[in-house]
C-alpha positions in Angstrom: -6.7 26.9 129.5 -7.5 25.0 126.7 -6.1 21.3 126.6 -3.8 20.9 123.5 -4.4 24.4 122.0 -4.6 24.5 118.2 -2.0 26.6 116.9 -1.7 28.9 113.4 1.5 30.1 112.5 1.5 32.6 109.4 5.1 31.7 108.5 7.1 28.3 108.0 9.1 27.9 110.8 12.6 26.6 110.3 13.8 23.5 112.2 15.5 25.0 115.3 12.3 27.2 116.0 9.8 24.2 115.8 11.9 22.8 118.1 11.1 25.1 120.6 7.3 24.4 120.3 5.6 22.2 123.4 4.6 18.7 122.6 1.0 19.4 123.5 0.4 21.8 120.6 -1.8 21.1 117.8 0.5 23.2 115.3 -0.2 24.2 111.7 1.6 26.7 109.4 1.8 28.5 106.6 3.5 31.3 104.5 0.4 34.1 105.0 2.7 36.5 102.5 5.4 35.9 99.4 8.3 38.0 98.6 8.8 38.9 95.3 12.3 40.7 95.1 13.1 43.6 92.8 16.9 43.9 92.9 18.5 47.3 93.7 21.1 48.0 90.9 23.7 50.8 90.6 24.6 52.6 93.6 23.4 54.5 96.6 22.6 58.1 95.7 25.7 60.4 96.8 25.4 61.9 99.6 22.4 59.6 100.9 22.4 57.0 104.1 20.7 54.0 103.1 17.6 53.3 106.0 16.6 49.4 106.1 13.4 48.6 107.9 13.3 44.7 106.9 15.9 41.8 105.5 13.8 41.6 102.6 15.2 44.9 101.5 18.5 43.9 102.3 18.4 40.8 100.5 17.1 43.2 97.5 20.2 45.4 97.7 22.8 42.7 97.8 24.7 44.1 94.8 24.6 48.0 96.3 25.9 46.5 99.8 29.2 45.2 98.4 30.5 48.6 99.1 32.0 48.1 102.4 32.5 51.8 102.4 28.5 52.0 103.4 27.0 53.3 106.5 23.0 52.6 107.0 20.2 52.7 109.8 17.8 49.7 110.3 14.9 48.7 112.1 15.2 45.5 114.4 18.3 43.1 115.4 17.8 40.5 112.5 18.3 43.3 109.8 21.1 44.6 111.8 22.6 41.5 111.9 22.4 40.7 108.1 23.6 44.0 107.3 26.5 42.9 109.3 27.5 40.4 106.8 28.6 42.8 104.4 30.2 44.7 106.8 28.1 47.9 106.9 29.0 50.3 109.7 24.9 50.7 111.5 24.3 54.7 112.3 21.1 54.1 114.5 19.0 51.1 114.9 15.6 50.8 117.1 13.1 48.3 116.8 10.3 50.1 115.7 10.5 52.7 112.2 8.9 55.5 114.2 12.0 55.3 116.8 14.2 55.1 114.5 12.5 58.4 112.4 12.9 60.3 116.0 16.4 59.4 116.5 17.6 60.5 113.0 15.4 63.4 113.4 17.0 64.4 116.5 20.7 63.1 115.8 21.0 63.5 112.0 18.8 66.3 111.0 21.3 67.5 108.3 21.7 64.2 107.2 20.0 62.9 103.2 18.5 59.1 103.6 17.2 57.1 101.2 14.5 54.2 102.3 14.9 50.7 100.6 11.4 49.2 101.2 8.6 47.4 100.3 5.5 48.0 98.0 3.2 48.0 101.3 5.3 50.0 103.4 3.8 51.7 106.8 3.7 55.7 106.3 5.7 56.5 109.9 9.3 56.4 108.8 8.6 59.1 106.4 5.8 61.3 108.1 8.4 61.8 110.8 11.3 62.7 108.7 9.1 64.9 106.3 7.9 66.8 109.6 11.7 67.6 110.8 12.0 68.6 107.1 15.0 66.0 106.5 15.9 65.0 103.0 14.3 61.9 102.2 13.7 59.4 99.3 12.1 56.1 99.0 12.8 52.9 96.6 10.7 49.8 96.3 13.0 47.1 96.4 10.4 44.3 97.2 6.9 43.8 96.7 4.3 41.7 99.2 2.1 39.6 98.0 -0.9 38.3 100.0 -1.7 34.5 99.9 -5.1 32.8 100.0 -5.3 29.3 101.7 -8.6 27.5 102.5 -8.3 27.2 106.4 -10.8 24.8 106.5 -10.6 24.7 110.5 -10.7 27.2 113.5 -7.9 27.9 115.5 -7.4 28.8 119.1 -4.2 31.0 118.8 -2.7 32.4 115.3 0.8 33.7 115.2 1.5 36.8 113.3 4.6 38.4 112.1 3.3 41.6 110.5 0.7 43.3 109.4 0.2 42.2 106.1 0.2 38.7 107.4 -2.8 39.7 109.5 -4.4 40.7 106.6 -3.8 37.9 104.4 -5.4 35.6 107.2 -8.2 37.5 107.8 -8.9 37.8 104.7 -8.9 34.1 103.9 -11.0 33.2 106.6 -14.1 35.5 105.7 -17.3 34.0 106.2 -15.8 31.6 108.8 -17.5 32.0 112.2 -14.6 32.6 114.4 -14.6 36.4 113.7 -15.9 39.1 116.1 -18.9 38.0 118.0 -22.0 40.1 119.0 -19.9 40.9 121.9 -17.1 42.4 120.0 -14.5 39.7 121.2 -13.0 36.9 119.5 -12.3 33.5 120.9 -8.7 34.1 118.9 -6.3 34.5 120.5 -3.4 36.6 118.1 0.1 36.4 119.3 2.1 39.7 117.5 6.1 40.2 116.9 5.4 44.1 117.2 2.9 46.8 118.2 2.2 47.5 114.4 1.1 44.3 114.0 -1.0 44.4 117.0 -2.7 47.4 115.8 -3.9 45.3 112.4 -4.7 42.5 114.4 -7.1 44.9 116.8 -9.5 45.2 114.0 -10.6 42.0 114.3 -9.7 40.3 117.9 -9.2 42.2 121.6 -7.0 39.3 123.0 -3.7 40.1 121.9 -0.5 39.3 123.1 2.8 41.2 121.9 6.1 39.4 121.5 9.2 41.2 123.8 11.1 41.7 120.8 10.2 41.8 117.3 11.8 38.8 116.1 10.0 35.1 115.5 11.5 33.5 118.1 9.8 36.0 120.8 6.8 35.3 119.3 7.5 31.4 120.1 8.8 32.5 123.8 5.6 34.3 124.3 3.2 31.5 122.9 5.4 28.9 125.3 4.6 31.2 128.3 1.1 31.8 127.5 0.4 28.1 127.4 2.3 27.5 130.7 0.6 30.1 132.8 
């Protein structure tokens, strides 16, 4: 184990999250992505059940969600909690978009769905629903922008929270020495919020830990467990 490992979070942490970190870390943080909301207006199409796979989509749909008769599906406990602030009834929830799609295809095949999403959405949800001939629409309500940062140093551990964050980080360090070496390994350890983010990180490093739950706090717990092991 490296003494006083140099750790980078690709998302700025709040005070409570920073308090979870061990004192022995050489900790750095920056926002690898920025979010541009494209607020949805009007109403949810009649006969359609909305799907939210991120908190950003929920925030962009603030006006739509003020109707307390809404029933929705979502990915992740944090997204579910944010929807709860609008008194939305949750029809189905899962930790991954693919798992949610399987639930909907199995339990609600006659329903029509609309996915409020970002411009860099992955295709698993739509693919699975279309394979089961489920009526499905998408509406982009936010854009994800990659933020370049002059890193200026190498890190022992990097915390990732999305595939876009992985892409942004590695595009910022093109030409740096800490990419895959001749043996195909990397000195860098990636701690990822979930399997989809880990899959993106696998293009650059084989040293990966996946958090038990898709939350920032779970990523930090995985970091602490690794440091203390």
